[in-house]
C-alpha positions as CSV (number, residue, x, y, z in Angstrom):
1,M,43.4,74.6,93.9
2,I,40.5,76.9,94.6
3,D,38.0,74.3,93.4
4,S,39.5,71.7,95.7
5,L,39.2,74.1,98.7
6,T,35.6,74.8,97.7
7,N,34.8,71.1,97.5
8,A,36.5,70.6,100.9
9,S,34.4,73.3,102.4
10,A,31.2,71.8,101.0
11,T,32.2,68.4,102.3
12,L,33.0,69.7,105.8
13,A,29.6,71.5,106.0
14,S,27.7,68.2,105.7
15,F,26.7,66.7,109.0
16,G,28.9,64.0,110.3
17,N,31.4,64.2,107.5
18,I,34.5,65.1,109.5
19,P,37.9,64.5,107.9
20,P,39.9,61.8,109.5
21,L,42.8,64.1,110.3
22,Y,40.5,66.3,112.3
23,F,40.9,64.0,115.2
24,L,44.6,64.8,115.6
25,A,43.6,68.2,117.2
26,P,41.4,66.9,120.0
27,V,43.7,63.9,120.6
28,G,46.6,66.3,120.8
29,G,44.7,68.5,123.2
30,I,43.9,65.6,125.5
31,L,47.5,64.3,125.3
32,A,48.8,67.8,126.2
33,L,46.6,67.9,129.3
34,I,47.7,64.4,130.3
35,M,51.3,65.4,129.9
36,A,50.7,68.6,132.0
37,K,49.3,66.3,134.8
38,V,52.3,64.0,134.4
39,F,54.8,66.9,134.7
40,S,52.9,68.4,137.5
41,S,53.0,65.2,139.5
42,A,56.7,64.8,138.8
43,V,57.4,68.3,140.1
44,M,55.3,67.8,143.2
45,K,57.3,64.7,144.1
46,N,60.4,66.8,144.7
47,S,61.2,68.2,148.2
48,E,60.6,71.8,149.0
49,G,63.7,71.8,151.1
50,D,64.3,72.6,154.8
51,E,61.8,74.1,157.2
52,E,62.7,77.6,156.3
53,M,62.3,77.0,152.6
54,V,58.9,75.4,153.2
55,R,57.7,78.3,155.3
56,I,58.8,80.9,152.7
57,A,57.2,78.8,149.9
58,Q,54.0,78.5,151.8
59,A,53.9,82.3,152.3
60,V,54.5,82.9,148.6
61,R,51.7,80.5,147.7
62,E,49.3,82.1,150.0
63,G,50.1,85.6,148.8
64,A,50.0,84.6,145.1
65,M,46.6,82.9,145.5
66,A,45.2,85.8,147.4
67,Y,46.3,88.1,144.6
68,L,44.9,85.8,142.0
69,V,41.5,85.5,143.7
70,R,41.3,89.3,144.0
71,Q,42.4,89.7,140.4
72,Y,39.8,87.2,139.2
73,K,37.0,89.0,141.1
74,V,37.8,92.2,139.2
75,V,38.2,90.5,135.9
76,A,34.9,88.7,136.5
77,G,33.1,92.0,136.9
78,V,34.6,93.4,133.7
79,F,33.8,90.1,131.9
80,V,30.1,90.3,132.9
81,L,30.0,93.8,131.4
82,L,31.7,92.6,128.3
83,V,29.2,89.7,127.9
84,A,26.3,92.1,128.5
85,F,27.7,94.4,125.8
86,L,27.9,91.5,123.4
87,A,24.4,90.5,124.3
88,G,23.3,94.0,123.3
89,M,25.1,93.7,120.0
90,V,23.5,90.3,119.4
91,A,20.1,91.8,120.1
92,L,20.8,94.5,117.5
93,N,22.0,91.9,115.0
94,L,25.5,93.3,115.0
95,Q,27.1,90.2,116.4
96,A,26.6,86.5,115.9
97,P,24.6,84.8,118.7
98,L,27.3,82.1,119.1
99,T,29.5,84.9,120.5
100,L,27.5,84.7,123.7
101,I,28.7,81.1,124.1
102,G,32.2,81.3,122.7
103,V,33.4,84.4,124.6
104,P,32.5,83.0,128.1
105,I,33.9,79.6,127.3
106,A,37.2,81.2,126.1
107,G,37.3,83.4,129.2
108,L,36.7,80.4,131.5
109,L,39.5,78.4,129.8
110,S,41.8,81.4,129.9
111,G,41.1,81.8,133.6
112,L,41.8,78.1,134.3
113,C,45.1,78.3,132.4
114,G,46.1,81.2,134.6
115,W,45.0,79.4,137.8
116,F,46.9,76.2,136.9
117,G,49.9,78.2,135.8
118,M,50.1,80.1,139.1
119,K,49.5,77.0,141.2
120,M,52.4,75.2,139.4
121,A,54.7,78.2,139.6
122,T,54.2,78.7,143.3
123,N,54.5,75.0,144.0
124,A,57.7,74.7,141.9
125,S,59.7,77.7,143.2
126,A,61.1,76.2,146.3
127,R,61.3,72.7,144.7
128,T,63.4,74.2,141.9
129,A,65.7,76.0,144.3
130,F,66.2,72.9,146.5
131,A,66.8,70.6,143.4
132,A,69.4,73.1,142.1
133,K,71.3,72.7,145.4
134,N,71.8,69.0,144.4
135,S,72.7,69.6,140.8
136,L,72.1,72.0,138.0
137,N,70.5,69.2,136.0
138,D,68.0,68.5,138.8
139,G,67.1,72.2,139.1
140,L,66.6,72.6,135.4
141,K,64.5,69.4,135.2
142,V,62.1,70.8,137.8
143,A,62.1,74.3,136.3
144,F,61.4,73.1,132.7
145,R,58.7,70.6,133.8
146,S,56.9,73.2,135.9
147,G,57.1,75.7,133.0
148,A,55.9,73.1,130.6
149,V,52.7,72.6,132.6
150,M,51.4,76.1,131.8
151,G,52.3,75.8,128.1
152,L,50.7,72.3,127.8
153,V,47.5,73.5,129.6
154,V,47.2,76.4,127.3
155,V,47.8,74.2,124.2
156,G,45.5,71.5,125.5
157,F,42.5,73.7,126.2
158,A,43.0,75.7,123.0
159,L,43.1,72.6,120.8
160,L,40.0,71.2,122.5
161,D,38.1,74.5,122.3
162,V,38.9,74.9,118.6
163,S,38.1,71.3,117.9
164,V,34.7,71.6,119.5
165,W,33.9,74.9,117.6
166,F,35.1,73.3,114.3
167,V,32.6,70.5,114.8
168,V,29.8,72.8,115.9
169,L,30.3,75.3,113.1
170,N,30.7,72.6,110.4
171,S,28.0,70.2,111.5
172,F,25.2,72.3,112.9
173,T,25.4,75.5,110.9
174,E,25.7,76.7,107.4
175,F,29.2,78.0,108.1
176,S,31.9,77.0,105.6
177,L,35.6,77.6,105.5
């Protein structure tokens, strides 16, 4: 068993020799993002309700987005300090140089997941309430689809990110599993 794992590691480290099942991860990531878009579109087709519900939903959206923008400004400042700290560690040969690429990419993808999740949650709240007035099934359908958007975005970005790093580390470096 150990010999087969060693042979697999050696095979993966050779340029261009990616195992066929590797492609399941990036394809899965792309499909997850496509389904997130499909669910998001389905949720957005639902009515937000009467004028009062629309007014309240708009106020909630504006407040949530203002909060998120403010939060992201603070997080961006802390993130710049973190990357500067990592750069210092790379300069001292205490950290791998690829960290200076991987950490900002992961931070960006994480921020995008949060943004898309907040947008969907604030767009879905009144739609879910209004759909639930018609039937429990309609309300649950809107709620579950809007919740699935965040999960699918996280999974999609994570699979694509890991897939790219797998190719980079196994094709262009001496890294082995």
